C-alpha positions in Angstrom: 14.8 -3.7 -10.5 12.2 -3.4 -13.2 11.5 0.0 -14.4 8.6 2.4 -15.5 8.8 5.8 -16.3 7.9 8.2 -13.5 4.9 10.4 -14.3 4.0 11.9 -11.2 6.2 14.9 -10.1 5.8 14.3 -6.3 8.1 11.4 -6.8 10.9 13.8 -6.4 9.5 14.8 -2.8 9.9 11.0 -1.6 13.5 10.7 -3.4 15.2 13.5 -1.8 13.6 12.3 1.6 14.2 8.5 1.1 17.2 7.8 2.9 16.3 9.3 6.5 12.5 8.4 5.9 12.5 5.6 8.6 14.4 7.3 11.0 12.1 10.4 10.7 8.8 8.8 10.3 9.3 5.5 12.1 11.2 6.0 15.3 11.1 2.7 17.7 7.8 3.7 19.5 6.1 3.7 16.1 7.8 0.7 14.8 6.8 -1.3 17.8 3.0 -1.0 16.6 3.9 -2.5 13.2 3.7 -6.4 14.3 0.2 -5.9 15.6 -0.9 -3.9 12.7 0.2 -6.8 10.2 -1.1 -9.5 12.6 -4.5 -7.6 12.0 -4.3 -8.4 8.2 -4.8 -12.2 9.0 -2.3 -12.9 6.2 -2.2 -16.8 5.4 1.4 -18.3 5.6 2.8 -18.8 2.2 1.0 -16.2 0.5 2.0 -13.9 -2.4 1.4 -10.3 -1.3 1.6 -6.8 -3.0 3.0 -4.2 -1.1 1.5 -1.1 -2.7 3.4 2.0 -2.5 6.1 0.3 -0.2 8.3 3.7 0.2 11.6 2.4 2.0 9.8 -1.1 2.7 9.1 -0.4 6.3 6.4 -3.3 6.3 8.3 -5.6 4.2 10.1 -7.4 7.0 6.9 -7.6 9.1 5.2 -9.1 5.9 7.9 -11.7 5.5 7.7 -12.6 9.1 3.8 -13.3 8.8 3.9 -15.0 5.7 6.7 -17.5 6.5 9.7 -18.8 4.3 7.3 -19.9 1.6 5.6 -16.6 1.2 6.5 -13.8 -1.2 6.4 -10.1 -1.1 6.2 -8.0 -4.2 7.1 -4.2 -3.2 6.6 -1.4 -5.6 6.9 2.5 -5.5 6.7 5.7 -7.6 10.3 6.6 -6.1 13.4 5.3 -7.3 15.2 6.5 -4.2 12.5 4.7 -1.8 13.1 1.2 -3.6 16.8 1.7 -3.3 16.0 1.2 0.5 14.0 -2.1 0.1 16.5 -4.1 -1.8 18.4 -5.0 1.7 14.9 -6.1 3.4 14.1 -8.6 0.7 14.7 -12.3 1.2 16.4 -14.7 -1.8 12.8 -15.8 -2.8 11.4 -12.3 -3.0 11.2 -10.4 -6.6 13.3 -7.4 -7.0 11.1 -4.2 -6.2 9.2 -2.9 -8.9 9.1 1.2 -10.1 5.7 1.6 -11.2 2.6 4.0 -10.9 -0.5 2.7 -8.7 -2.8 3.7 -11.6 -1.2 1.2 -14.0 0.2 -1.9 -11.9 2.7 -4.3 -14.2 1.1 -7.3 -12.9 -1.7 -10.0 -14.4 -5.2 -10.2 -13.2 -5.8 -12.0 -10.0 -2.2 -12.4 -9.0 -2.0 -11.9 -5.5 -3.3 -13.5 -2.2 -3.5 -10.1 -0.6 -3.0 -6.6 -1.5 -1.7 -4.1 1.1 -1.5 -0.5 0.8 0.1 1.0 4.0 0.8 4.7 4.3 0.6 5.5 0.8 -3.3 5.7 -0.5 -3.4 9.6 0.1 -0.8 10.0 -2.4 -2.4 8.4 -5.3 -3.2 10.8 -8.0 -6.4 8.9 -9.0 -7.7 7.1 -6.3 -10.4 5.3 -7.9 -8.4 3.8 -10.8 -5.7 2.9 -8.0 -8.1 0.9 -5.9 -9.5 -0.6 -9.4 -6.1 -1.8 -10.1 -5.7 -3.2 -6.5 -8.8 -5.1 -7.1 -8.0 -6.5 -10.5 -4.6 -7.9 -9.4 -6.0 -9.6 -6.2 -7.3 -13.2 -6.5 -10.9 -13.8 -5.5 -11.2 -14.4 -1.8 -8.1 -11.9 -1.5 -7.8 -9.0 1.1 -7.5 -5.6 -0.2 -6.4 -3.7 2.7 -5.7 0.3 3.1 -4.1 0.9 6.4 -2.6 3.9 8.4 -1.1 4.5 11.6 -2.8 7.8 12.0 -6.6 8.5 11.5 -8.1 10.5 8.4 -7.8 13.8 10.2 -4.3 13.2 11.6 -3.1 12.3 8.2 -4.7 15.3 6.6 -2.9 17.6 9.4 0.3 15.9 8.9 0.2 16.2 5.2 -0.6 19.8 5.5 3.0 20.5 6.9 4.4 19.7 3.3 3.6 21.8 0.6 4.2 19.1 -1.9 1.6 16.7 -0.3 -0.5 19.1 1.5 -3.6 18.3 -0.5 -3.1 14.3 -0.2 -5.8 13.1 1.9 -7.8 9.9 2.6 -11.4 10.1 1.3 -14.4 10.6 3.4 -15.8 7.5 4.5 -18.9 7.8 2.3 -16.5 8.6 -1.0 -14.3 5.5 0.1 -17.3 3.1 0.3 -18.1 4.4 -3.3 -14.6 3.8 -4.5 -14.5 0.4 -3.2 -17.9 -0.4 -4.8 -16.7 0.9 -8.1 -13.8 -1.2 -7.8 -15.9 -4.4 -7.2 -15.4 -4.4 -3.7 -18.6 -4.3 -1.7 -19.3 -3.2 1.7 -15.8 -2.7 3.2 -14.8 -2.7 6.6 -13.6 0.9 7.7 -12.1 1.9 10.9 -11.3 5.7 11.5 -10.0 6.3 14.9 -7.2 8.2 16.5 -4.1 6.4 15.8 -5.3 4.1 13.4 -7.2 3.8 9.8 -8.3 0.7 8.3 -10.5 0.0 5.2 -10.6 -3.9 4.0 -12.7 -6.1 1.9 -12.1 -9.6 0.3 -12.7 -9.6 -3.4 -15.6 -11.5 -4.6 -15.6 -14.1 -7.0 -16.6 -12.6 -10.3 -15.1 -9.4 -9.8 -14.1 -7.8 -13.2 -10.6 -6.1 -13.8 -9.9 -2.6 -13.7 -11.6 0.3 -15.1 -11.0 1.2 -18.6 
């Protein structure tokens, strides 16, 4: 497992909850929604996908199934204990999980056929920089996807029950569109409805790398 220094004290919040995270947050009725969610990403078979803020790797098995045997999933997270939960879900062709911050991704420009950020974006300290990094590592034409199984309002209420993440929220639509535009990703498709949040844009050719 590749290592980077953890710079966000909130990592401890996730470390202590990692072992029981899926049981608590993704019981069977919730997990039943994940295959159709991943199908809505329209990932091409054989693609190389960044699973950004993977947590315990909840989405990894569904991503691997969608990508097929020649696809690869690169999971990373800020929480070491979350990443310990990921390893059993990876296939032999998948790289080891990476301990990293979303604001400084340890990947080269234009490395991925898609960048998926599921249930993690509100926790990023600098959302503009994180989205710019997502755009930087995406290949031209790749989808950059932010997705949740709750609406923005539902997420805000849910996070409000935990002091450590009470302020972690999705930006309002106008601000999210501005962040996408500043990252070189114009006109994202944004859906914010009960039980679902989805913001996606395909990276145009010629989009510059991350912000200085």
